[in-house]
C-alpha angles and dihedrals in degrees: 000000000000133000118220138218115205106177122196121235093269092055092044091053094046093048099035095115096053096035091047091054092047093047090050094048096048091045091051090052095043105046117072090224097041131259115336091217134040121247088253091054091053091049092049092045093052090060099038121109116264093016118124137177131204113194131200116223124196121179090346094307130111107242105166148349148202116217122194148167114233122193119164107307097345128088122187113197108219101178139009109185133168123180110254095247090056099044118117090025096101094256093131090046091053093047090051091050091051091050094046096044090053092063113107098180136033112292134183114220122199132183142160125227134182112262088233095051096097097162091057092045090052091053093047092049090050087054090052102261119146130199110254101170146357123227108206117226091354097145128059130205088062108016108236143152122260122221114217110215129188139192128190104210121199131175088252087066088068091080090091133084114331117216117223102218133147123226109228137185112239132197132179 
């Protein structure tokens, strides 16, 4: 079981420097081709309007996060990252459940995933996402297609598994 830290915009802005560094470092360690964003991009994203982060906390340590852009009834997932030593331990699944169960109105979720990232695709399909498009040669290093996946989330979807997680305050 994980705890979670879901800072509001004020907290994200105040902690952008340290959280940006941490997000960059864990992303660099977690993705086979390195972090998708620079440390500066993470820092800027943390303070940008409509950008939000949900962090996983295990034994008082940040171990993963989901970042997203939320505008009205649409949510674009920009990153799903779990530290290597916590991968394949259902941390991403639990973060997703926390995010989905918090929705109080219908929401459309969108994300992109490398065509070769089969473990992530399996997770997203288990959550109910479907492939709606393919962007050819979207990624670089290496060049690869992106699959665009979507999920229409309604309150009735909340009938599934409930995650027992505790919201915590977190400080560096």
